[in-house]
Phi, psi and omega in degrees: 000142177289144177299131182276114187278308188231135175235128172238120181242131168045055169291127180227122185233132184233152175237124181277118183238170177294328186274001184112188194273120174272117185269085194286325179224131192231078166089038180268131171238128184206165177227160166224135172257159183299136179079000178256162179248113184264125164270130174246113184240162179143164187287176176304136175092001184282351177097017185297293194297330179281327171301311178307308178301324178290322176302318186270009178060037179253020177277125184239157178306148002285005173292151182199133172280116187281321184190167184122163179237130176234122188237124177239125186037055172077354180259132178285100184296335179290341183269350183289140173284171175298318177300321186281327176299321180302323182284328184276314184295129175089341179261298180268314177244114190241147182231128179261108186276163180304319185241096182306334180288324178281339180279348175252151170284119188296333185256021172235143178293155185302315186296326184288321181286321176294319182291328179296310179301313191288324181284331175287312187271335186239009179044049175273157172286175184296323181289324177302308185297324179292313179302311187292327177298318184297309182309316184293320183289333178286325179291332176269003172089033177256120187283156176053053189291332179303315187286319184301323183302326183275004180266164180261157187302326178300339182276359183254146163290167179302323170296320175296315177309313182292328173293323174295319177303314183292326179295319181288332179282331177277347191301331187252010181051072185281156172284334179223127177249121169264119174249108189271100179048050190291347174252009182286143186061016175254144181298163181300328174305302189297315179311311178301326185286317173301316182293317178301322182296310180303316180296326181292318172307305182307318180287328190254000177212183186259354186301127175274147184240127157261108191257110182263131184196163172250001185260105176301322178294329170297312180305312184298334184274334187243327198268164175250333183215153191222138178239133180248116178256153172196135179057029172095358186235169182256119188276316179208157173214156181162186183288164173305321174302315177306304186286330180273322190242358172222035181301142179240340180281137179298324183286323171300314178306315177299320181295312183294321182287348181260014176245130178293151186257152177276153180056191183072194181281161170301131186231165174265124178283146185246097178297153167276118182294155179089185183230147174312158181282153179287105181286353170288330176218063185301151179292152180285344182256210177295122185295343185260004179310316182296333180253356187277128172297348189244015179298145179218171187304323183300335182291348172294351178242138189294125185286154170281178175269111185266136175271111175280326176193176186302129177069012182236113181230155175214132178272071187208137173293355176292335177284348173264118186295321181291320183293331176306334187256006181255000000 
């Protein structure tokens, strides 16, 4: 049985504004095991990235973790000091951000930034850190790594910058890598290369990956398990097969209908009508009720999380046979 790396229980994150508290994450619970790739999907504003930043203790004012437990290998992360976090962040848990240009220092050479991480976390000498940096760049498919070490971030293309970010994230051999929309704003060819890189990582190491994306096609290629988020809550979770072939939540089904399929006849895509809920004043019941084609009076109260089969859950009253008649 795989080691349980990360456990998140009833996480709540709010952003305090003049108009009230924006309840970005509302009671999310999840887990990640060693070596697996977990996809976290949902449209913009569903709480995916905020959840990831909360795990990394990167929520800054006016944001605040209101409640919840985050545990990594038995260690309570919400109780760590910033000094303790500096040892853990980048070493045990690493993150690849959505925009690699803003994640790197634009006035420092790539090699300098990579070597700094290696010397701080792995206590390598300057020469050892340089050799390791060259090898890491080679592993992520960057040609002429010796020359590239002396260049600045603006001298790299978007895809190459993302490769450098992945190399930096992997430099300390973390147990968990969080990748936040790593293929956003990249062309299709570069997207495929980055996904191949993540698949290779999954196959060749015990590093677990949490892949945050709005692209279900990406999830199908890379992930083993999927969490579907909406309105700051977890709507459905299960294996890739559960979500793509046995989905039960109307929101998951709506997402799948709005994705074009490869090959076959031309088809009409079905968008999800309506807009996401206002998280300054979220509905008391199911957050998807206003857009759901199966909505019923019972949906005005929040449904529990139903277990549909081993590892497959749905937060929807449709899973309750008695609720359908109410």
